[in-house]
VEXGUDREN-801015 format. One record per residue (C-alpha): x, y, z; residue number from 1. Coordinates in pm, 1 decimal. Example, Ala and Ser with C-alpha at 12.3 -4.5 7.8 and 13.67 -1.06 7.14 Angstrom:
# VEXGUDREN-801015
<rec x="1230.0" y="-450.0" z="780.0" nr="1"/>
<rec x="1367.0" y="-106.0" z="714.0" nr="2"/>
# end
This chain:
# VEXGUDREN-801015
<rec x="0.0" y="0.0" z="0.0" nr="1"/>
<rec x="124.9" y="348.4" z="-81.2" nr="2"/>
<rec x="190.1" y="585.6" z="204.5" nr="3"/>
<rec x="11.0" y="916.8" z="124.7" nr="4"/>
<rec x="263.8" y="1120.1" z="320.4" nr="5"/>
<rec x="544.4" y="1004.9" z="92.8" nr="6"/>
<rec x="388.9" y="1110.0" z="-234.6" nr="7"/>
<rec x="492.2" y="1474.8" z="-220.0" nr="8"/>
<rec x="854.4" y="1365.1" z="-190.4" nr="9"/>
<rec x="857.2" y="1168.9" z="-516.4" nr="10"/>
<rec x="942.2" y="1460.9" z="-742.6" nr="11"/>
<rec x="1234.7" y="1344.2" z="-957.2" nr="12"/>
<rec x="1158.5" y="1238.1" z="-1315.1" nr="13"/>
<rec x="1376.8" y="1107.6" z="-1597.2" nr="14"/>
<rec x="1266.7" y="1139.5" z="-1960.6" nr="15"/>
<rec x="1460.1" y="983.2" z="-2247.9" nr="16"/>
<rec x="1439.9" y="1149.0" z="-2587.6" nr="17"/>
<rec x="1338.4" y="1464.2" z="-2403.9" nr="18"/>
<rec x="1480.3" y="1729.5" z="-2633.9" nr="19"/>
<rec x="1224.4" y="1729.1" z="-2915.5" nr="20"/>
<rec x="866.5" y="1649.0" z="-3003.0" nr="21"/>
<rec x="662.7" y="1450.8" z="-2753.2" nr="22"/>
<rec x="956.4" y="1412.2" z="-2515.9" nr="23"/>
<rec x="1012.9" y="1786.3" z="-2490.1" nr="24"/>
<rec x="644.7" y="1846.2" z="-2416.9" nr="25"/>
<rec x="651.1" y="1582.7" z="-2142.7" nr="26"/>
<rec x="955.5" y="1753.2" z="-1989.1" nr="27"/>
<rec x="778.1" y="2090.3" z="-2011.5" nr="28"/>
<rec x="463.6" y="1951.8" z="-1847.8" nr="29"/>
<rec x="654.3" y="1779.7" z="-1566.6" nr="30"/>
<rec x="839.5" y="2102.9" z="-1492.8" nr="31"/>
<rec x="507.3" y="2288.7" z="-1482.0" nr="32"/>
<rec x="381.5" y="2026.8" z="-1236.7" nr="33"/>
<rec x="673.5" y="2095.0" z="-1004.3" nr="34"/>
<rec x="902.9" y="1803.4" z="-1076.2" nr="35"/>
<rec x="1278.8" y="1813.1" z="-1099.6" nr="36"/>
<rec x="1338.7" y="1671.7" z="-1446.3" nr="37"/>
<rec x="1639.5" y="1502.7" z="-1600.2" nr="38"/>
<rec x="1633.8" y="1427.1" z="-1970.7" nr="39"/>
<rec x="1863.6" y="1284.4" z="-2232.3" nr="40"/>
<rec x="1901.7" y="1326.3" z="-2607.0" nr="41"/>
<rec x="2129.9" y="1189.6" z="-2876.1" nr="42"/>
<rec x="2319.5" y="1511.0" z="-2957.5" nr="43"/>
<rec x="2458.2" y="1799.6" z="-2756.1" nr="44"/>
<rec x="2295.5" y="2042.4" z="-3000.2" nr="45"/>
<rec x="1950.1" y="1901.8" z="-2925.1" nr="46"/>
<rec x="2017.8" y="1926.5" z="-2552.3" nr="47"/>
<rec x="2128.1" y="2289.9" z="-2574.4" nr="48"/>
<rec x="1832.8" y="2386.3" z="-2794.2" nr="49"/>
<rec x="1585.0" y="2221.0" z="-2556.3" nr="50"/>
<rec x="1735.5" y="2393.4" z="-2252.4" nr="51"/>
<rec x="1706.7" y="2728.2" z="-2431.5" nr="52"/>
<rec x="1342.0" y="2659.4" z="-2512.6" nr="53"/>
<rec x="1261.5" y="2554.5" z="-2156.3" nr="54"/>
<rec x="1444.6" y="2845.8" z="-1995.5" nr="55"/>
<rec x="1427.4" y="2668.9" z="-1661.3" nr="56"/>
<rec x="1659.5" y="2721.9" z="-1360.1" nr="57"/>
<rec x="1944.9" y="2473.4" z="-1329.0" nr="58"/>
<rec x="1810.0" y="2342.1" z="-1000.0" nr="59"/>
<rec x="1495.0" y="2217.2" z="-1175.2" nr="60"/>
<rec x="1630.3" y="2056.6" z="-1490.7" nr="61"/>
<rec x="1937.7" y="1858.8" z="-1591.1" nr="62"/>
<rec x="2013.1" y="1728.6" z="-1940.4" nr="63"/>
<rec x="2293.9" y="1540.3" z="-2112.5" nr="64"/>
<rec x="2376.9" y="1373.2" z="-2441.4" nr="65"/>
<rec x="2341.4" y="1002.1" z="-2371.6" nr="66"/>
<rec x="2305.1" y="690.8" z="-2585.2" nr="67"/>
<rec x="2034.3" y="489.7" z="-2406.6" nr="68"/>
<rec x="2169.6" y="164.0" z="-2550.1" nr="69"/>
<rec x="2508.1" y="205.3" z="-2378.7" nr="70"/>
<rec x="2476.0" y="68.2" z="-2028.0" nr="71"/>
<rec x="2781.3" y="250.2" z="-1892.6" nr="72"/>
<rec x="2655.0" y="589.2" z="-2014.9" nr="73"/>
<rec x="2310.8" y="527.9" z="-1866.0" nr="74"/>
<rec x="2460.8" y="412.9" z="-1533.8" nr="75"/>
<rec x="2675.4" y="724.9" z="-1508.7" nr="76"/>
<rec x="2386.3" y="957.1" z="-1588.2" nr="77"/>
<rec x="2160.4" y="795.7" z="-1328.8" nr="78"/>
<rec x="2437.8" y="813.7" z="-1068.3" nr="79"/>
<rec x="2474.8" y="1187.4" z="-1130.7" nr="80"/>
<rec x="2100.9" y="1247.1" z="-1095.4" nr="81"/>
<rec x="2088.6" y="1047.6" z="-772.5" nr="82"/>
<rec x="2381.8" y="1243.4" z="-631.5" nr="83"/>
<rec x="2210.5" y="1570.8" z="-717.3" nr="84"/>
<rec x="1843.3" y="1510.3" z="-637.0" nr="85"/>
<rec x="1803.6" y="1163.2" z="-488.8" nr="86"/>
<rec x="1624.4" y="860.9" z="-628.2" nr="87"/>
<rec x="1427.1" y="879.4" z="-951.3" nr="88"/>
<rec x="1058.2" y="809.6" z="-894.0" nr="89"/>
<rec x="925.5" y="861.3" z="-1247.8" nr="90"/>
<rec x="1072.6" y="716.7" z="-1566.4" nr="91"/>
<rec x="945.7" y="800.0" z="-1913.8" nr="92"/>
<rec x="1098.8" y="585.2" z="-2188.0" nr="93"/>
<rec x="1033.9" y="806.6" z="-2489.0" nr="94"/>
<rec x="1354.7" y="776.3" z="-2694.2" nr="95"/>
<rec x="1292.6" y="608.1" z="-3026.4" nr="96"/>
<rec x="1399.7" y="600.0" z="-3389.0" nr="97"/>
<rec x="1202.0" y="514.9" z="-3702.0" nr="98"/>
<rec x="1418.5" y="499.6" z="-4016.3" nr="99"/>
<rec x="1236.8" y="578.2" z="-4340.1" nr="100"/>
<rec x="1308.4" y="554.8" z="-4710.4" nr="101"/>
<rec x="1414.9" y="864.5" z="-4902.3" nr="102"/>
<rec x="1048.5" y="933.0" z="-4987.0" nr="103"/>
<rec x="964.7" y="918.1" z="-4613.0" nr="104"/>
<rec x="757.7" y="602.5" z="-4652.1" nr="105"/>
<rec x="814.5" y="284.8" z="-4452.9" nr="106"/>
<rec x="1096.2" y="56.3" z="-4567.3" nr="107"/>
<rec x="980.2" y="-285.5" z="-4680.5" nr="108"/>
<rec x="1092.9" y="-600.7" z="-4504.5" nr="109"/>
<rec x="1335.3" y="-678.8" z="-4787.8" nr="110"/>
<rec x="1484.5" y="-327.4" z="-4766.2" nr="111"/>
<rec x="1563.9" y="-351.9" z="-4393.6" nr="112"/>
<rec x="1923.3" y="-445.5" z="-4320.1" nr="113"/>
<rec x="2023.5" y="-649.7" z="-4017.2" nr="114"/>
<rec x="2227.5" y="-354.0" z="-3893.0" nr="115"/>
<rec x="1930.9" y="-117.6" z="-3913.0" nr="116"/>
<rec x="1703.6" y="-376.6" z="-3750.3" nr="117"/>
<rec x="1944.7" y="-420.2" z="-3459.8" nr="118"/>
<rec x="1983.8" y="-45.6" z="-3404.2" nr="119"/>
<rec x="1608.3" y="18.2" z="-3393.1" nr="120"/>
<rec x="1549.4" y="-271.0" z="-3151.7" nr="121"/>
<rec x="1837.8" y="-150.8" z="-2934.3" nr="122"/>
<rec x="1707.8" y="205.7" z="-2903.2" nr="123"/>
<rec x="1333.7" y="141.4" z="-2892.3" nr="124"/>
<rec x="1318.6" y="-176.4" z="-2683.2" nr="125"/>
<rec x="1650.8" y="-259.9" z="-2520.1" nr="126"/>
<rec x="1699.3" y="101.7" z="-2403.0" nr="127"/>
<rec x="1374.0" y="99.2" z="-2200.8" nr="128"/>
<rec x="1462.9" y="-242.6" z="-2057.8" nr="129"/>
<rec x="1803.3" y="-116.2" z="-1942.3" nr="130"/>
<rec x="1654.1" y="180.6" z="-1758.9" nr="131"/>
<rec x="1362.1" y="-10.5" z="-1608.6" nr="132"/>
<rec x="1596.9" y="-278.4" z="-1478.6" nr="133"/>
<rec x="1834.7" y="-15.4" z="-1341.9" nr="134"/>
<rec x="1575.6" y="198.2" z="-1161.7" nr="135"/>
<rec x="1337.3" y="-70.9" z="-1036.7" nr="136"/>
<rec x="1539.2" y="-176.5" z="-726.6" nr="137"/>
<rec x="1537.1" y="176.1" z="-579.3" nr="138"/>
<rec x="1167.2" y="215.6" z="-659.5" nr="139"/>
<rec x="1098.4" y="-115.9" z="-486.2" nr="140"/>
<rec x="1297.4" y="-3.1" z="-181.2" nr="141"/>
<rec x="1090.6" y="315.3" z="-156.5" nr="142"/>
<rec x="761.0" y="141.7" z="-231.6" nr="143"/>
<rec x="673.0" y="388.3" z="-505.6" nr="144"/>
<rec x="738.2" y="439.8" z="-874.4" nr="145"/>
<rec x="586.6" y="535.0" z="-1206.7" nr="146"/>
<rec x="717.8" y="393.9" z="-1535.6" nr="147"/>
<rec x="568.8" y="519.4" z="-1862.0" nr="148"/>
<rec x="674.2" y="369.6" z="-2194.4" nr="149"/>
<rec x="595.0" y="561.9" z="-2511.9" nr="150"/>
<rec x="485.3" y="316.3" z="-2775.7" nr="151"/>
<rec x="306.1" y="381.1" z="-3102.3" nr="152"/>
<rec x="1.4" y="304.2" z="-3310.3" nr="153"/>
<rec x="246.4" y="107.7" z="-3527.2" nr="154"/>
<rec x="284.8" y="-143.0" z="-3243.2" nr="155"/>
<rec x="-91.3" y="-182.1" z="-3204.5" nr="156"/>
<rec x="-229.4" y="-205.3" z="-3558.9" nr="157"/>
<rec x="-116.6" y="-272.6" z="-3915.0" nr="158"/>
<rec x="185.0" y="-40.5" z="-3962.3" nr="159"/>
<rec x="143.9" y="191.1" z="-4259.2" nr="160"/>
<rec x="406.3" y="461.0" z="-4212.4" nr="161"/>
<rec x="655.3" y="268.6" z="-3995.6" nr="162"/>
<rec x="894.3" y="-6.2" z="-4100.1" nr="163"/>
<rec x="905.1" y="-363.8" z="-3967.2" nr="164"/>
<rec x="1177.0" y="-289.8" z="-3712.2" nr="165"/>
<rec x="986.0" y="3.8" z="-3561.2" nr="166"/>
<rec x="656.3" y="-186.7" z="-3551.5" nr="167"/>
<rec x="821.6" y="-487.5" z="-3388.8" nr="168"/>
<rec x="1001.2" y="-275.4" z="-3129.9" nr="169"/>
<rec x="684.4" y="-90.2" z="-3029.1" nr="170"/>
<rec x="479.1" y="-410.4" z="-3011.6" nr="171"/>
<rec x="756.5" y="-553.6" z="-2795.1" nr="172"/>
<rec x="737.5" y="-249.0" z="-2569.9" nr="173"/>
<rec x="371.2" y="-327.7" z="-2499.3" nr="174"/>
<rec x="470.8" y="-679.5" z="-2394.5" nr="175"/>
<rec x="757.0" y="-550.3" z="-2181.2" nr="176"/>
<rec x="517.4" y="-306.7" z="-2014.6" nr="177"/>
<rec x="281.2" y="-587.6" z="-1916.0" nr="178"/>
<rec x="558.6" y="-812.3" z="-1787.0" nr="179"/>
<rec x="711.3" y="-533.5" z="-1577.5" nr="180"/>
<rec x="368.9" y="-429.2" z="-1447.5" nr="181"/>
<rec x="310.5" y="-783.8" z="-1323.5" nr="182"/>
<rec x="645.8" y="-794.5" z="-1144.6" nr="183"/>
<rec x="640.3" y="-447.2" z="-992.5" nr="184"/>
<rec x="274.6" y="-397.4" z="-895.3" nr="185"/>
<rec x="315.9" y="-552.9" z="-547.7" nr="186"/>
<rec x="579.1" y="-288.3" z="-470.6" nr="187"/>
<rec x="367.9" y="22.4" z="-538.4" nr="188"/>
<rec x="509.3" y="72.0" z="-888.2" nr="189"/>
<rec x="289.9" y="116.4" z="-1193.0" nr="190"/>
<rec x="406.5" y="48.4" z="-1548.5" nr="191"/>
<rec x="199.3" y="173.0" z="-1840.4" nr="192"/>
<rec x="236.7" y="241.9" z="-2210.3" nr="193"/>
<rec x="115.5" y="536.7" z="-2417.6" nr="194"/>
<rec x="56.6" y="462.4" z="-2787.2" nr="195"/>
<rec x="23.0" y="784.3" z="-2992.2" nr="196"/>
<rec x="-105.2" y="791.3" z="-3346.8" nr="197"/>
<rec x="-9.9" y="1067.7" z="-3590.3" nr="198"/>
<rec x="112.9" y="1353.2" z="-3372.7" nr="199"/>
<rec x="262.2" y="1647.3" z="-3559.3" nr="200"/>
<rec x="601.1" y="1773.3" z="-3447.4" nr="201"/>
<rec x="931.2" y="1875.4" z="-3599.5" nr="202"/>
<rec x="998.8" y="1502.4" z="-3641.1" nr="203"/>
<rec x="693.2" y="1425.5" z="-3857.7" nr="204"/>
<rec x="712.3" y="1720.2" z="-4094.4" nr="205"/>
<rec x="446.8" y="1971.9" z="-4200.2" nr="206"/>
<rec x="77.5" y="1877.2" z="-4223.7" nr="207"/>
<rec x="77.9" y="1933.1" z="-4600.1" nr="208"/>
<rec x="339.0" y="1659.9" z="-4656.4" nr="209"/>
<rec x="198.5" y="1371.1" z="-4861.3" nr="210"/>
<rec x="252.1" y="1116.6" z="-4583.5" nr="211"/>
<rec x="64.5" y="1338.8" z="-4336.6" nr="212"/>
<rec x="-223.6" y="1410.3" z="-4575.2" nr="213"/>
<rec x="-266.2" y="1036.6" z="-4619.1" nr="214"/>
<rec x="-255.1" y="980.1" z="-4243.7" nr="215"/>
<rec x="-517.3" y="1247.4" z="-4182.8" nr="216"/>
<rec x="-766.0" y="1064.7" z="-4402.5" nr="217"/>
<rec x="-754.7" y="769.2" z="-4161.6" nr="218"/>
<rec x="-820.4" y="966.0" z="-3838.3" nr="219"/>
<rec x="-1190.3" y="972.5" z="-3741.5" nr="220"/>
<rec x="-1170.4" y="1297.0" z="-3541.1" nr="221"/>
<rec x="-1041.0" y="1471.1" z="-3854.2" nr="222"/>
<rec x="-721.8" y="1624.0" z="-3717.6" nr="223"/>
<rec x="-371.2" y="1538.3" z="-3604.1" nr="224"/>
<rec x="-280.4" y="1492.9" z="-3241.4" nr="225"/>
<rec x="-53.7" y="1728.7" z="-3052.0" nr="226"/>
<rec x="247.2" y="1658.0" z="-2835.2" nr="227"/>
<rec x="76.5" y="1852.0" z="-2555.6" nr="228"/>
<rec x="-213.1" y="1604.3" z="-2555.8" nr="229"/>
<rec x="27.5" y="1314.4" z="-2513.4" nr="230"/>
<rec x="206.3" y="1500.8" z="-2233.1" nr="231"/>
<rec x="-122.7" y="1545.4" z="-2046.3" nr="232"/>
<rec x="-172.6" y="1168.0" z="-2042.3" nr="233"/>
<rec x="185.7" y="1112.9" z="-1926.9" nr="234"/>
<rec x="134.6" y="1364.5" z="-1646.2" nr="235"/>
<rec x="-173.3" y="1179.3" z="-1523.6" nr="236"/>
<rec x="-2.7" y="839.1" z="-1534.5" nr="237"/>
<rec x="291.5" y="988.2" z="-1342.9" nr="238"/>
<rec x="65.8" y="1117.6" z="-1066.4" nr="239"/>
<rec x="-46.5" y="946.3" z="-744.3" nr="240"/>
<rec x="-401.5" y="954.0" z="-883.7" nr="241"/>
<rec x="-309.6" y="683.4" z="-1136.3" nr="242"/>
<rec x="-209.3" y="429.1" z="-874.3" nr="243"/>
<rec x="-472.8" y="173.7" z="-980.6" nr="244"/>
<rec x="-371.6" y="180.0" z="-1348.3" nr="245"/>
<rec x="-92.5" y="-57.6" z="-1444.0" nr="246"/>
<rec x="-13.4" y="-282.7" z="-1737.2" nr="247"/>
<rec x="-234.0" y="-65.1" z="-1956.7" nr="248"/>
<rec x="-174.0" y="75.1" z="-2303.4" nr="249"/>
<rec x="-342.7" y="411.3" z="-2357.6" nr="250"/>
<rec x="-413.6" y="474.0" z="-2726.0" nr="251"/>
<rec x="-399.8" y="840.3" z="-2831.8" nr="252"/>
<rec x="-496.6" y="807.0" z="-3198.0" nr="253"/>
<rec x="-805.7" y="1019.6" z="-3258.0" nr="254"/>
<rec x="-1002.5" y="699.4" z="-3307.4" nr="255"/>
<rec x="-773.0" y="548.2" z="-3570.0" nr="256"/>
<rec x="-726.1" y="248.5" z="-3340.2" nr="257"/>
<rec x="-955.0" y="129.9" z="-3063.5" nr="258"/>
<rec x="-922.7" y="-187.8" z="-2858.3" nr="259"/>
# end
């Protein structure tokens, strides 16, 4: 059972892929909600740009360039956050890659190299596993934790825009979420997955792009999603109010997928 008096103390969050798109909006929302937020990105330029956008005091936010597939880099980053703020209570696994063809359409199975397959699985599925496995013991010791994995419509339905490696990694993330939820629920830790559909950001290109016009025709609500809408769901799942939700996948697709 959670101890209500402890909840106000659990204010340290870690967001991977937090410098752009959905990740940046989750960081922004967590900061607005009063968390101390650490985030990682793949390049120093992305980190610096995100910090400029956020304009937040150094005592509230910390960011570094980290490869989430490299265990030693992840270990060092977590150690620095613990030394600065204490244990991490909220983990958002948002980092992900989705290689496309030159025309921005999904690569076919026969066009996907083993090297590209391995890299996508490493970032999108092994990276979350590394961080969940690393942070779970401290969450168990404190009897509290929130883990949120950012999946995709491509892992829930027939992938149209994404390639086979991306679809497989995001479907795997749903399975990992359920397995971790089963293991960690007795310790006051929830593990959930968010599965966005077509959400416009600097990563997806302008709405008038051919791939986006095609996607729009499949969305029943008649518009694209926003990164802010995804961040609102993440904020709820990160809160004490979501303590009875675990092992769930929340689809944010404007009705394109419903289960």
